[in-house]
N, C-alpha and C positions, 0 to 999 in steps of 0.2 A: 504494500500500500504506500502511496506517495505521502510524504510528510506534509503537514499543513503550514509549517513555519518556513516561509520563503519570502520574507519582506525584503524590499529594495533590491530586486534583481536588476542589475545593470546590463542593458542589452545594446549591442551594436548591430544595426541592420545594413546589410549589403545586398541591394536589390536593384535589378536592371530596369524594372518597369515603374514609371512614376505613379501610376494608379495604385499599384500594390503598396508602394511606400506611403502613399496618402492613407490607404486603408489601415496599414500597420501603425502609422503615427496616431491616427484617431483611436485605434484599439488600445494602444499602450497608454495614451493620455488619460483614458477612462479606467485604467486598472491601477489600483492603489499599491500593488506590490511589485510592479514592473516599471522601470524608468529607462526611457530611450536616451542614451547618452550621445549617440551620433548616428548618422545615416549617410549612405553614399551609393552611387550607381557606377562607380569606377573602381576597377580592381586595384590600381596603384594607390588610390586614396584609402582603400580598405586596410592595407598594411600599415600605413601611417597612422590612421585613426585607432587601430588596434593597439599599436605601441603607445600612443598618446593616452588613451582612456583606460586601457587594460580592463575591458568589460568582463562580466561574469560569463556572458553568453554572446556568441556571434551567430546571428541568423544570416546564413550565406546562401544567396541564390547561385545555384550551380551554373546557370547560364552565363554568369560573369566570366567564368573560366573556360568556357567552351569545352573542349575535350581534355583540358589540362587541370581539371578540378582536383584530382588526386595530388598532383605536385603542389598546387597552390594551398591545399589544406595542410599538407605537411609543412610547407614553408610558413604558413600563418601560425601554426602551433609552435614552431620554432621561435618565431618572433614574439608570440604572446602565449607562453606555455600555461599560464594560469587560467586562460579562457577555455570554455567548452564550445564546440562548434555544433550547431544544429543546421544541417543542410536543408535548403528549401528548393524543391524541384517539381517540375511538371511531369517527370518520369516516375512511374511506379514499376521500375524494372529491377529484377533480382541482381543483375550484375552491377547496376548503378549503386544499389544499396551495399553490395559486398565491397566494392572498391572504395566507397565512401567510408565504410566501417573500418577497413584495413588501413586507410590513410590517417585515422585518428579521430574522426568525427564521432560524437557520441549519439547521434541521431539523424534521421532523415524523415522529413514530413512533406507530403505532397501539397501543392498549392490547391489541389481539389478538395482538401479537407476543410472542415468548418473552423471558424476562428476559436470556438470553444476547445476543439481538439488541439489547435496550435498552442493555446495557452496552457493546456494540460502538459503538452510536450515540453514547453519551456520550463514549467515548474518541476516536471519530472527530472530532467537532466540537471537542473540546478541543485536538486536534492540527491544527486549521485546515481540516478538511474540512466539506462540507455533507452532510446526511443526509435524503434523500427516497426515496419509493417508486421503485424502478427503472422501473416501468411508466409513470411520468410525467416521467422525466428529460428526454425530448425536449420535452415541453410546457413544463417549467420553463425550459429553455434558450431556447425561442422567446419566453417571457414577458419575457425581458430586453430584447427588441427590438420587441415588439409588445404592444399593450394593447387588450383588447376590453371596454369598460365594460359592455356588455350581458351578457357572459359572467360578469362578476364579480357581477352581481346575480342570476344564475340560482340559484334555490333548490336545496339539496341534500337528499337523503333518507337517513336512517339506516336501513339494512336489517339491522342486527345482530339485531333482535328476531325477524326472520323465519327465522333460522337457529339458533335456540336448540336445544341438544341436549335430548333427553328423558331426564330422570332420574326414578327411582322416588321415592316419598316418603322411604324410608329413605336413599337416596343423597343426596337434598337435605339431609336432616338431618345426615348425616356431612359433607357438603361445607360446610354452614354452620359446624359446629364446627371443621373444619379451617381455615376462613377466619378464625376467631377466634384462631388461633395454637396450638390444642391439638395435642399429639402423638397418634399412633395409640394409644398406651397410655392417655393421658388420655381420649381419646374413648371407648375401650372401657370404661374404668371408669365413665364417666358414663352410658353406654348399656347397661351390664351385659352386654357381649359381649367376646369375646377380642380381644386385640391383632391376632392373625392375621386374624380376620374383618374388622376395620376396615381393615387393609392391603389385603386382597382387594377390599373395597368401594372404597377409594381408587383402586386400580388401574383399576377399571371406570370410576370417575368421571373420572379423568385422561384415559382413552382417549376417553370421550364428549365431554368438554369440549375436548380437543385440547391438553393441557398435559402436562408431565413432572414438575413439581415443585409442592409445596404453595404456594410463593410465587407461581408463575404462576397457580394457581387463585385466590389472593387478588386478583391483578390483574384477572382476568376476572370476578370475582364480581359487580361492580356492573352487568354487562350483563344479569344474570338476576335479576329481582325475586323469584323464588321462593327465593332464598337468605336472604331476610329472616326473622328469627326469628318474627315474627307469623304466618307461613304454615306453621310447622313444628311447632307444639305437638302432641305426641302422635302424630307421624307415623312414628316408627321402629319397625320390627318385626324382632326378632332373626332370625326365620325367613326373612324376605325379604332379610336381609343376607348370608346364606350364599351363596357363589359355587359 
């Protein structure tokens, strides 16, 4: 069982997507036991900030490193050995988890997971636990005693794009504005519809995306390119927004 005493967890966020950083910033600002000490979208800044702030936990987006995340995790722990690394990934791939585990990270969590699960992971690793997908716990355990170089070089495939939910044009527009941090009232004012209409629209969007909160929508937004503003100009229809 995870201990309940976890006050003042100092966390450094290294995340490539601005929308995700926005969501994380809001999440941590509203959590009494977690303090965001710094954030960055650049790999070079990550090492400097880690050395400067010496955070308890580094939440590291694996996309920042491309295919070199193993090397960078090792280097980061050498620079900041007192910190614990929780890898943040779009991949839910066994080999990704294995390589991250072997490089010294104490956890991997998918960006598809809820914010509640993310908070549990942060608290868990701060109290001395490791955090990996339950489905590969056995594989990770075996990895401590066995090593298969061929398996480590086996390429993995990101299947997230094949499971994208279908949103209408108006839903994409509302989702985009919500991911910018606008409230339902502010979205309604911008789109010239009622706040109730926006809330109904958001309920449908949350159900389709598989989230419960606006912050969780922000975390998942980078998975779907159609949230980009360039794809949304002139797409909202008040008629289509009524539920």
